[in-house]
Backbone atoms as SQL, in Angstrom:
CREATE TABLE atoms (id INTEGER PRIMARY KEY, chain TEXT, resi INTEGER, resn TEXT, atom TEXT, x REAL, y REAL, z REAL);
INSERT INTO atoms VALUES
  (1, 'A', 1, 'MET', 'N', 1.251, 10.856, -1.962),
  (2, 'A', 1, 'MET', 'CA', 0.018, 11.593, -2.064),
  (3, 'A', 1, 'MET', 'C', 0.215, 12.888, -1.280),
  (4, 'A', 2, 'GLU', 'N', -0.083, 13.976, -1.930),
  (5, 'A', 2, 'GLU', 'CA', 0.079, 15.280, -1.311),
  (6, 'A', 2, 'GLU', 'C', -1.259, 15.791, -0.785),
  (7, 'A', 3, 'THR', 'N', -1.184, 16.605, 0.248),
  (8, 'A', 3, 'THR', 'CA', -2.382, 17.200, 0.820),
  (9, 'A', 3, 'THR', 'C', -2.384, 18.694, 0.545),
  (10, 'A', 4, 'PHE', 'N', -3.525, 19.186, 0.098),
  (11, 'A', 4, 'PHE', 'CA', -3.718, 20.607, -0.167),
  (12, 'A', 4, 'PHE', 'C', -4.885, 21.086, 0.682),
  (13, 'A', 5, 'THR', 'N', -4.778, 22.304, 1.175),
  (14, 'A', 5, 'THR', 'CA', -5.912, 22.910, 1.876),
  (15, 'A', 5, 'THR', 'C', -6.742, 23.674, 0.846),
  (16, 'A', 6, 'VAL', 'N', -7.916, 24.091, 1.260),
  (17, 'A', 6, 'VAL', 'CA', -8.759, 24.894, 0.372),
  (18, 'A', 6, 'VAL', 'C', -8.007, 26.167, -0.023),
  (19, 'A', 7, 'ARG', 'N', -7.299, 26.766, 0.911),
  (20, 'A', 7, 'ARG', 'CA', -6.494, 27.956, 0.607),
  (21, 'A', 7, 'ARG', 'C', -5.411, 27.629, -0.425),
  (22, 'A', 8, 'ASP', 'N', -4.790, 26.442, -0.301),
  (23, 'A', 8, 'ASP', 'CA', -3.771, 26.022, -1.275),
  (24, 'A', 8, 'ASP', 'C', -4.332, 25.977, -2.687),
  (25, 'A', 9, 'LEU', 'N', -5.602, 25.639, -2.821),
  (26, 'A', 9, 'LEU', 'CA', -6.201, 25.575, -4.161),
  (27, 'A', 9, 'LEU', 'C', -6.064, 26.908, -4.876),
  (28, 'A', 10, 'ARG', 'N', -6.189, 28.001, -4.126),
  (29, 'A', 10, 'ARG', 'CA', -6.033, 29.326, -4.730),
  (30, 'A', 10, 'ARG', 'C', -4.581, 29.648, -5.020),
  (31, 'A', 11, 'GLU', 'N', -3.708, 29.260, -4.108),
  (32, 'A', 11, 'GLU', 'CA', -2.306, 29.649, -4.190),
  (33, 'A', 11, 'GLU', 'C', -1.420, 28.648, -4.927),
  (34, 'A', 12, 'ARG', 'N', -1.813, 27.396, -4.975),
  (35, 'A', 12, 'ARG', 'CA', -0.948, 26.341, -5.536),
  (36, 'A', 12, 'ARG', 'C', -1.659, 25.489, -6.585),
  (37, 'A', 13, 'THR', 'N', -2.585, 26.083, -7.301),
  (38, 'A', 13, 'THR', 'CA', -3.345, 25.345, -8.305),
  (39, 'A', 13, 'THR', 'C', -2.430, 24.686, -9.335),
  (40, 'A', 14, 'GLY', 'N', -1.424, 25.432, -9.778),
  (41, 'A', 14, 'GLY', 'CA', -0.488, 24.887, -10.769),
  (42, 'A', 14, 'GLY', 'C', 0.219, 23.644, -10.275),
  (43, 'A', 15, 'GLU', 'N', 0.600, 23.644, -9.005),
  (44, 'A', 15, 'GLU', 'CA', 1.272, 22.493, -8.411),
  (45, 'A', 15, 'GLU', 'C', 0.347, 21.282, -8.365),
  (46, 'A', 16, 'LEU', 'N', -0.913, 21.515, -8.010),
  (47, 'A', 16, 'LEU', 'CA', -1.902, 20.432, -7.988),
  (48, 'A', 16, 'LEU', 'C', -2.092, 19.847, -9.380),
  (49, 'A', 17, 'ILE', 'N', -2.179, 20.713, -10.378),
  (50, 'A', 17, 'ILE', 'CA', -2.362, 20.256, -11.765),
  (51, 'A', 17, 'ILE', 'C', -1.128, 19.499, -12.245),
  (52, 'A', 18, 'ARG', 'N', 0.074, 20.010, -11.971),
  (53, 'A', 18, 'ARG', 'CA', 1.302, 19.308, -12.389),
  (54, 'A', 18, 'ARG', 'C', 1.382, 17.929, -11.750),
  (55, 'A', 19, 'GLY', 'N', 1.001, 17.835, -10.486),
  (56, 'A', 19, 'GLY', 'CA', 1.002, 16.541, -9.811),
  (57, 'A', 19, 'GLY', 'C', 0.045, 15.569, -10.477),
  (58, 'A', 20, 'ALA', 'N', -1.137, 16.049, -10.826),
  (59, 'A', 20, 'ALA', 'CA', -2.120, 15.201, -11.514),
  (60, 'A', 20, 'ALA', 'C', -1.585, 14.755, -12.867),
  (61, 'A', 21, 'GLU', 'N', -0.933, 15.667, -13.568),
  (62, 'A', 21, 'GLU', 'CA', -0.349, 15.303, -14.873),
  (63, 'A', 21, 'GLU', 'C', 0.743, 14.258, -14.717),
  (64, 'A', 22, 'ASP', 'N', 1.400, 14.244, -13.555),
  (65, 'A', 22, 'ASP', 'CA', 2.427, 13.247, -13.263),
  (66, 'A', 22, 'ASP', 'C', 1.846, 11.969, -12.673),
  (67, 'A', 23, 'GLY', 'N', 0.510, 11.920, -12.575),
  (68, 'A', 23, 'GLY', 'CA', -0.149, 10.716, -12.080),
  (69, 'A', 23, 'GLY', 'C', -0.278, 10.634, -10.576),
  (70, 'A', 24, 'LYS', 'N', -0.108, 11.751, -9.872),
  (71, 'A', 24, 'LYS', 'CA', -0.153, 11.739, -8.412),
  (72, 'A', 24, 'LYS', 'C', -1.541, 12.098, -7.881),
  (73, 'A', 25, 'LEU', 'N', -1.923, 11.386, -6.835),
  (74, 'A', 25, 'LEU', 'CA', -3.168, 11.690, -6.126),
  (75, 'A', 25, 'LEU', 'C', -2.934, 12.874, -5.198),
  (76, 'A', 26, 'ALA', 'N', -3.991, 13.589, -4.898),
  (77, 'A', 26, 'ALA', 'CA', -3.913, 14.654, -3.906),
  (78, 'A', 26, 'ALA', 'C', -5.208, 14.658, -3.104),
  (79, 'A', 27, 'VAL', 'N', -5.083, 15.000, -1.831),
  (80, 'A', 27, 'VAL', 'CA', -6.243, 15.138, -0.959),
  (81, 'A', 27, 'VAL', 'C', -6.398, 16.620, -0.655),
  (82, 'A', 28, 'VAL', 'N', -7.621, 17.107, -0.743),
  (83, 'A', 28, 'VAL', 'CA', -7.905, 18.497, -0.415),
  (84, 'A', 28, 'VAL', 'C', -8.684, 18.513, 0.899),
  (85, 'A', 29, 'THR', 'N', -8.207, 19.343, 1.827),
  (86, 'A', 29, 'THR', 'CA', -8.819, 19.411, 3.152),
  (87, 'A', 29, 'THR', 'C', -9.383, 20.802, 3.429),
  (88, 'A', 30, 'LYS', 'N', -10.348, 20.816, 4.317),
  (89, 'A', 30, 'LYS', 'CA', -10.921, 22.080, 4.795),
  (90, 'A', 30, 'LYS', 'C', -10.929, 21.990, 6.319),
  (91, 'A', 31, 'HIS', 'N', -10.222, 22.895, 6.969),
  (92, 'A', 31, 'HIS', 'CA', -10.082, 22.890, 8.434),
  (93, 'A', 31, 'HIS', 'C', -9.558, 21.541, 8.922),
  (94, 'A', 32, 'GLY', 'N', -8.630, 20.943, 8.162),
  (95, 'A', 32, 'GLY', 'CA', -8.007, 19.688, 8.552),
  (96, 'A', 32, 'GLY', 'C', -8.796, 18.433, 8.244),
  (97, 'A', 33, 'THR', 'N', -9.990, 18.574, 7.686),
  (98, 'A', 33, 'THR', 'CA', -10.822, 17.418, 7.362),
  (99, 'A', 33, 'THR', 'C', -10.805, 17.187, 5.850),
  (100, 'A', 34, 'PRO', 'N', -10.509, 15.974, 5.408),
  (101, 'A', 34, 'PRO', 'CA', -10.523, 15.709, 3.964),
  (102, 'A', 34, 'PRO', 'C', -11.882, 16.020, 3.356),
  (103, 'A', 35, 'VAL', 'N', -11.864, 16.709, 2.216),
  (104, 'A', 35, 'VAL', 'CA', -13.080, 17.079, 1.513),
  (105, 'A', 35, 'VAL', 'C', -13.223, 16.265, 0.231),
  (106, 'A', 36, 'PHE', 'N', -12.122, 16.152, -0.522),
  (107, 'A', 36, 'PHE', 'CA', -12.147, 15.329, -1.723),
  (108, 'A', 36, 'PHE', 'C', -10.750, 14.886, -2.111),
  (109, 'A', 37, 'VAL', 'N', -10.710, 13.873, -2.972),
  (110, 'A', 37, 'VAL', 'CA', -9.462, 13.345, -3.512),
  (111, 'A', 37, 'VAL', 'C', -9.414, 13.713, -4.986),
  (112, 'A', 38, 'ALA', 'N', -8.293, 14.264, -5.405),
  (113, 'A', 38, 'ALA', 'CA', -8.080, 14.577, -6.820),
  (114, 'A', 38, 'ALA', 'C', -7.387, 13.370, -7.455),
  (115, 'A', 39, 'VAL', 'N', -8.096, 12.694, -8.341),
  (116, 'A', 39, 'VAL', 'CA', -7.583, 11.511, -9.027),
  (117, 'A', 39, 'VAL', 'C', -7.214, 11.922, -10.448),
  (118, 'A', 40, 'PRO', 'N', -5.958, 11.632, -10.889),
  (119, 'A', 40, 'PRO', 'CA', -5.575, 12.003, -12.260),
  (120, 'A', 40, 'PRO', 'C', -6.531, 11.412, -13.294),
  (121, 'A', 41, 'PHE', 'N', -6.850, 12.204, -14.282),
  (122, 'A', 41, 'PHE', 'CA', -7.736, 11.789, -15.365),
  (123, 'A', 41, 'PHE', 'C', -6.879, 11.116, -16.426),
  (124, 'A', 42, 'ASP', 'N', -6.978, 9.791, -16.523),
  (125, 'A', 42, 'ASP', 'CA', -6.161, 9.045, -17.476),
  (126, 'A', 42, 'ASP', 'C', -6.955, 7.864, -18.041),
  (127, 'A', 43, 'GLU', 'N', -6.272, 7.039, -18.799),
  (128, 'A', 43, 'GLU', 'CA', -6.930, 5.882, -19.421),
  (129, 'A', 43, 'GLU', 'C', -7.507, 4.923, -18.392),
  (130, 'A', 44, 'THR', 'N', -6.806, 4.722, -17.288),
  (131, 'A', 44, 'THR', 'CA', -7.308, 3.823, -16.253),
  (132, 'A', 44, 'THR', 'C', -8.630, 4.331, -15.714),
  (133, 'A', 45, 'LEU', 'N', -8.709, 5.618, -15.449),
  (134, 'A', 45, 'LEU', 'CA', -9.935, 6.213, -14.955),
  (135, 'A', 45, 'LEU', 'C', -11.063, 6.046, -15.962),
  (136, 'A', 46, 'LEU', 'N', -10.772, 6.300, -17.229),
  (137, 'A', 46, 'LEU', 'CA', -11.798, 6.169, -18.269),
  (138, 'A', 46, 'LEU', 'C', -12.257, 4.732, -18.454),
  (139, 'A', 47, 'ARG', 'N', -11.297, 3.817, -18.467),
  (140, 'A', 47, 'ARG', 'CA', -11.595, 2.415, -18.758),
  (141, 'A', 47, 'ARG', 'C', -12.174, 1.673, -17.553),
  (142, 'A', 48, 'GLU', 'N', -11.633, 1.943, -16.361),
  (143, 'A', 48, 'GLU', 'CA', -11.981, 1.150, -15.178),
  (144, 'A', 48, 'GLU', 'C', -12.924, 1.862, -14.206),
  (145, 'A', 49, 'GLY', 'N', -12.970, 3.182, -14.252),
  (146, 'A', 49, 'GLY', 'CA', -13.808, 3.942, -13.327),
  (147, 'A', 49, 'GLY', 'C', -13.003, 4.531, -12.177),
  (148, 'A', 50, 'VAL', 'N', -13.644, 5.423, -11.463),
  (149, 'A', 50, 'VAL', 'CA', -12.975, 6.165, -10.402),
  (150, 'A', 50, 'VAL', 'C', -12.501, 5.262, -9.274),
  (151, 'A', 51, 'SER', 'N', -13.358, 4.369, -8.799),
  (152, 'A', 51, 'SER', 'CA', -12.984, 3.555, -7.639),
  (153, 'A', 51, 'SER', 'C', -11.796, 2.648, -7.939),
  (154, 'A', 52, 'VAL', 'N', -11.745, 2.078, -9.117),
  (155, 'A', 52, 'VAL', 'CA', -10.624, 1.214, -9.486),
  (156, 'A', 52, 'VAL', 'C', -9.355, 2.039, -9.667),
  (157, 'A', 53, 'ALA', 'N', -9.454, 3.171, -10.354),
  (158, 'A', 53, 'ALA', 'CA', -8.290, 4.035, -10.559),
  (159, 'A', 53, 'ALA', 'C', -7.729, 4.496, -9.220),
  (160, 'A', 54, 'LEU', 'N', -8.610, 4.868, -8.307),
  (161, 'A', 54, 'LEU', 'CA', -8.184, 5.299, -6.978),
  (162, 'A', 54, 'LEU', 'C', -7.515, 4.153, -6.231),
  (163, 'A', 55, 'ALA', 'N', -8.111, 2.985, -6.269),
  (164, 'A', 55, 'ALA', 'CA', -7.549, 1.821, -5.566),
  (165, 'A', 55, 'ALA', 'C', -6.165, 1.470, -6.099),
  (166, 'A', 56, 'ILE', 'N', -6.002, 1.481, -7.410),
  (167, 'A', 56, 'ILE', 'CA', -4.695, 1.171, -8.008),
  (168, 'A', 56, 'ILE', 'C', -3.652, 2.178, -7.562),
  (169, 'A', 57, 'ARG', 'N', -3.980, 3.452, -7.628),
  (170, 'A', 57, 'ARG', 'CA', -3.015, 4.495, -7.246),
  (171, 'A', 57, 'ARG', 'C', -2.687, 4.451, -5.761),
  (172, 'A', 58, 'LEU', 'N', -3.681, 4.234, -4.922),
  (173, 'A', 58, 'LEU', 'CA', -3.417, 4.155, -3.488),
  (174, 'A', 58, 'LEU', 'C', -2.550, 2.956, -3.149),
  (175, 'A', 59, 'PHE', 'N', -2.822, 1.807, -3.780),
  (176, 'A', 59, 'PHE', 'CA', -2.001, 0.628, -3.533),
  (177, 'A', 59, 'PHE', 'C', -0.583, 0.845, -4.043),
  (178, 'A', 60, 'ASP', 'N', -0.447, 1.397, -5.241),
  (179, 'A', 60, 'ASP', 'CA', 0.877, 1.621, -5.822),
  (180, 'A', 60, 'ASP', 'C', 1.700, 2.591, -4.976),
  (181, 'A', 61, 'ALA', 'N', 1.049, 3.553, -4.353),
  (182, 'A', 61, 'ALA', 'CA', 1.733, 4.523, -3.490),
  (183, 'A', 61, 'ALA', 'C', 1.936, 3.979, -2.074),
  (184, 'A', 62, 'GLU', 'N', 1.536, 2.718, -1.867),
  (185, 'A', 62, 'GLU', 'CA', 1.657, 2.047, -0.579),
  (186, 'A', 62, 'GLU', 'C', 0.894, 2.778, 0.526),
  (187, 'A', 63, 'GLN', 'N', -0.257, 3.346, 0.152),
  (188, 'A', 63, 'GLN', 'CA', -1.127, 4.031, 1.107),
  (189, 'A', 63, 'GLN', 'C', -2.172, 3.084, 1.681),
  (190, 'A', 64, 'VAL', 'N', -2.477, 2.012, 0.951),
  (191, 'A', 64, 'VAL', 'CA', -3.444, 1.016, 1.422),
  (192, 'A', 64, 'VAL', 'C', -2.914, -0.379, 1.120),
  (193, 'A', 65, 'SER', 'N', -3.423, -1.347, 1.870),
  (194, 'A', 65, 'SER', 'CA', -3.058, -2.752, 1.648),
  (195, 'A', 65, 'SER', 'C', -3.774, -3.296, 0.417),
  (196, 'A', 66, 'LEU', 'N', -3.378, -4.482, 0.013),
  (197, 'A', 66, 'LEU', 'CA', -4.022, -5.144, -1.117),
  (198, 'A', 66, 'LEU', 'C', -5.499, -5.386, -0.835),
  (199, 'A', 67, 'SER', 'N', -5.825, -5.865, 0.366),
  (200, 'A', 67, 'SER', 'CA', -7.237, -6.148, 0.669),
  (201, 'A', 67, 'SER', 'C', -8.055, -4.863, 0.726),
  (202, 'A', 68, 'ARG', 'N', -7.475, -3.784, 1.223),
  (203, 'A', 68, 'ARG', 'CA', -8.196, -2.498, 1.267),
  (204, 'A', 68, 'ARG', 'C', -8.399, -1.969, -0.152),
  (205, 'A', 69, 'ALA', 'N', -7.377, -2.090, -0.999),
  (206, 'A', 69, 'ALA', 'CA', -7.503, -1.657, -2.399),
  (207, 'A', 69, 'ALA', 'C', -8.619, -2.440, -3.085),
  (208, 'A', 70, 'ALA', 'N', -8.685, -3.738, -2.823),
  (209, 'A', 70, 'ALA', 'CA', -9.744, -4.569, -3.412),
  (210, 'A', 70, 'ALA', 'C', -11.117, -4.087, -2.973),
  (211, 'A', 71, 'ARG', 'N', -11.259, -3.755, -1.694),
  (212, 'A', 71, 'ARG', 'CA', -12.548, -3.250, -1.195),
  (213, 'A', 71, 'ARG', 'C', -12.913, -1.918, -1.849),
  (214, 'A', 72, 'ILE', 'N', -11.933, -1.020, -1.983),
  (215, 'A', 72, 'ILE', 'CA', -12.184, 0.272, -2.625),
  (216, 'A', 72, 'ILE', 'C', -12.652, 0.071, -4.057),
  (217, 'A', 73, 'ALA', 'N', -12.022, -0.876, -4.742),
  (218, 'A', 73, 'ALA', 'CA', -12.337, -1.146, -6.146),
  (219, 'A', 73, 'ALA', 'C', -13.593, -1.995, -6.316),
  (220, 'A', 74, 'GLY', 'N', -14.093, -2.560, -5.231),
  (221, 'A', 74, 'GLY', 'CA', -15.260, -3.429, -5.329),
  (222, 'A', 74, 'GLY', 'C', -14.941, -4.759, -5.976),
  (223, 'A', 75, 'ARG', 'N', -13.744, -5.246, -5.737),
  (224, 'A', 75, 'ARG', 'CA', -13.267, -6.506, -6.321),
  (225, 'A', 75, 'ARG', 'C', -12.824, -7.451, -5.220),
  (226, 'A', 76, 'THR', 'N', -12.664, -8.718, -5.572),
  (227, 'A', 76, 'THR', 'CA', -12.048, -9.670, -4.656),
  (228, 'A', 76, 'THR', 'C', -10.540, -9.432, -4.687),
  (229, 'A', 77, 'VAL', 'N', -9.845, -9.975, -3.710),
  (230, 'A', 77, 'VAL', 'CA', -8.385, -9.825, -3.685),
  (231, 'A', 77, 'VAL', 'C', -7.769, -10.449, -4.932),
  (232, 'A', 78, 'SER', 'N', -8.274, -11.608, -5.325),
  (233, 'A', 78, 'SER', 'CA', -7.770, -12.276, -6.524),
  (234, 'A', 78, 'SER', 'C', -7.987, -11.418, -7.775),
  (235, 'A', 79, 'GLU', 'N', -9.180, -10.836, -7.890),
  (236, 'A', 79, 'GLU', 'CA', -9.458, -9.951, -9.031),
  (237, 'A', 79, 'GLU', 'C', -8.558, -8.717, -9.000),
  (238, 'A', 80, 'MET', 'N', -8.292, -8.213, -7.786),
  (239, 'A', 80, 'MET', 'CA', -7.434, -7.029, -7.653),
  (240, 'A', 80, 'MET', 'C', -6.005, -7.349, -8.063),
  (241, 'A', 81, 'ILE', 'N', -5.527, -8.518, -7.709),
  (242, 'A', 81, 'ILE', 'CA', -4.171, -8.927, -8.113),
  (243, 'A', 81, 'ILE', 'C', -4.076, -8.954, -9.632),
  (244, 'A', 82, 'ASP', 'N', -5.070, -9.546, -10.283),
  (245, 'A', 82, 'ASP', 'CA', -5.088, -9.575, -11.750),
  (246, 'A', 82, 'ASP', 'C', -5.151, -8.175, -12.336),
  (247, 'A', 83, 'LEU', 'N', -5.975, -7.334, -11.760),
  (248, 'A', 83, 'LEU', 'CA', -6.135, -5.960, -12.228),
  (249, 'A', 83, 'LEU', 'C', -4.836, -5.178, -12.084),
  (250, 'A', 84, 'LEU', 'N', -4.180, -5.309, -10.947),
  (251, 'A', 84, 'LEU', 'CA', -2.902, -4.628, -10.751),
  (252, 'A', 84, 'LEU', 'C', -1.868, -5.112, -11.759),
  (253, 'A', 85, 'GLY', 'N', -1.840, -6.406, -11.999),
  (254, 'A', 85, 'GLY', 'CA', -0.914, -6.960, -12.983),
  (255, 'A', 85, 'GLY', 'C', -1.146, -6.400, -14.371),
  (256, 'A', 86, 'ARG', 'N', -2.416, -6.281, -14.757),
  (257, 'A', 86, 'ARG', 'CA', -2.736, -5.714, -16.079),
  (258, 'A', 86, 'ARG', 'C', -2.300, -4.256, -16.192),
  (259, 'A', 87, 'HIS', 'N', -2.208, -3.584, -15.054),
  (260, 'A', 87, 'HIS', 'CA', -1.806, -2.172, -15.057),
  (261, 'A', 87, 'HIS', 'C', -0.325, -1.996, -14.708),
  (262, 'A', 88, 'GLY', 'N', 0.398, -3.104, -14.665),
  (263, 'A', 88, 'GLY', 'CA', 1.842, -3.031, -14.441),
  (264, 'A', 88, 'GLY', 'C', 2.251, -2.673, -13.024),
  (265, 'A', 89, 'VAL', 'N', 1.379, -2.937, -12.067),
  (266, 'A', 89, 'VAL', 'CA', 1.679, -2.629, -10.666),
  (267, 'A', 89, 'VAL', 'C', 2.023, -3.931, -9.959),
  (268, 'A', 90, 'SER', 'N', 3.225, -4.004, -9.417),
  (269, 'A', 90, 'SER', 'CA', 3.678, -5.197, -8.723),
  (270, 'A', 90, 'SER', 'C', 2.959, -5.359, -7.398),
  (271, 'A', 91, 'VAL', 'N', 2.506, -6.567, -7.135),
  (272, 'A', 91, 'VAL', 'CA', 1.820, -6.859, -5.879),
  (273, 'A', 91, 'VAL', 'C', 2.842, -7.216, -4.807),
  (274, 'A', 92, 'VAL', 'N', 3.903, -7.871, -5.196),
  (275, 'A', 92, 'VAL', 'CA', 4.947, -8.270, -4.258),
  (276, 'A', 92, 'VAL', 'C', 5.983, -7.158, -4.207),
  (277, 'A', 93, 'ARG', 'N', 6.193, -6.629, -3.028),
  (278, 'A', 93, 'ARG', 'CA', 7.147, -5.532, -2.832),
  (279, 'A', 93, 'ARG', 'C', 8.285, -6.051, -1.969),
  (280, 'A', 94, 'THR', 'N', 9.425, -6.279, -2.572),
  (281, 'A', 94, 'THR', 'CA', 10.590, -6.806, -1.874),
  (282, 'A', 94, 'THR', 'C', 11.650, -5.719, -1.789),
  (283, 'A', 95, 'THR', 'N', 12.214, -5.537, -0.594),
  (284, 'A', 95, 'THR', 'CA', 13.287, -4.554, -0.441),
  (285, 'A', 95, 'THR', 'C', 14.577, -5.141, -1.001),
  (286, 'A', 96, 'LYS', 'N', 15.527, -4.282, -1.242),
  (287, 'A', 96, 'LYS', 'CA', 16.825, -4.721, -1.766),
  (288, 'A', 96, 'LYS', 'C', 17.475, -5.724, -0.811),
  (289, 'A', 97, 'GLU', 'N', 17.391, -5.455, 0.486),
  (290, 'A', 97, 'GLU', 'CA', 17.995, -6.333, 1.491),
  (291, 'A', 97, 'GLU', 'C', 17.319, -7.705, 1.501),
  (292, 'A', 98, 'GLU', 'N', 15.988, -7.725, 1.403),
  (293, 'A', 98, 'GLU', 'CA', 15.261, -8.997, 1.377),
  (294, 'A', 98, 'GLU', 'C', 15.644, -9.802, 0.148),
  (295, 'A', 99, 'LEU', 'N', 15.741, -9.144, -0.982),
  (296, 'A', 99, 'LEU', 'CA', 16.112, -9.818, -2.218),
  (297, 'A', 99, 'LEU', 'C', 17.527, -10.375, -2.126),
  (298, 'A', 100, 'GLU', 'N', 18.452, -9.611, -1.576),
  (299, 'A', 100, 'GLU', 'CA', 19.843, -10.085, -1.429),
  (300, 'A', 100, 'GLU', 'C', 19.910, -11.293, -0.512),
  (301, 'A', 101, 'ARG', 'N', 19.129, -11.277, 0.594),
  (302, 'A', 101, 'ARG', 'CA', 19.120, -12.429, 1.498),
  (303, 'A', 101, 'ARG', 'C', 18.560, -13.671, 0.792),
  (304, 'A', 102, 'GLU', 'N', 17.490, -13.495, 0.043),
  (305, 'A', 102, 'GLU', 'CA', 16.900, -14.627, -0.662),
  (306, 'A', 102, 'GLU', 'C', 17.835, -15.178, -1.724),
  (307, 'A', 103, 'LEU', 'N', 18.511, -14.293, -2.453),
  (308, 'A', 103, 'LEU', 'CA', 19.476, -14.748, -3.448),
  (309, 'A', 103, 'LEU', 'C', 20.658, -15.450, -2.810),
  (310, 'A', 104, 'ALA', 'N', 21.077, -14.980, -1.643),
  (311, 'A', 104, 'ALA', 'CA', 22.191, -15.620, -0.928),
  (312, 'A', 104, 'ALA', 'C', 21.816, -17.030, -0.500),
  (313, 'A', 105, 'ASP', 'N', 20.565, -17.259, -0.184),
  (314, 'A', 105, 'ASP', 'CA', 20.102, -18.592, 0.204),
  (315, 'A', 105, 'ASP', 'C', 20.236, -19.593, -0.941),
  (316, 'A', 106, 'PHE', 'N', 20.192, -19.130, -2.175),
  (317, 'A', 106, 'PHE', 'CA', 20.323, -20.011, -3.331),
  (318, 'A', 106, 'PHE', 'C', 21.756, -20.237, -3.740),
  (319, 'A', 107, 'SER', 'N', 22.661, -19.471, -3.183),
  (320, 'A', 107, 'SER', 'CA', 24.095, -19.596, -3.550),
  (321, 'A', 107, 'SER', 'C', 24.777, -20.730, -2.842);
C-alpha cells in the first residue's frame, strides 16, 4: 500500500491511477494524517461493497490480521475465511523455509 500526500495528488496522479488499475490500495494524507483510502474499483467492490473490498485487499497485502479484516468487513472470522477463499486469497501464509521443514518431517 502506497502513501500519497495531497501535494502528490497534483504531481503523481498518473501513478495513483496506475496503482489502482493494478489493484493496489493507496492512502492519501494531509499534514501526515490519513484523509482517505483509494480502493481500486473492480468487481469485488461492486459485488461485495467497499468495506469487504478494503478488508480483502488489506489482508492480502498483509496489512491487517484475519480477525481485523473480518471486523472491517463486518463478518465473522469464519465468514471472512470463506470470503477470502472465494476471492482466491490464501488464509494460510507459509514461508518457503516453513514449508521445507514441514515436508522434511514427512520424509
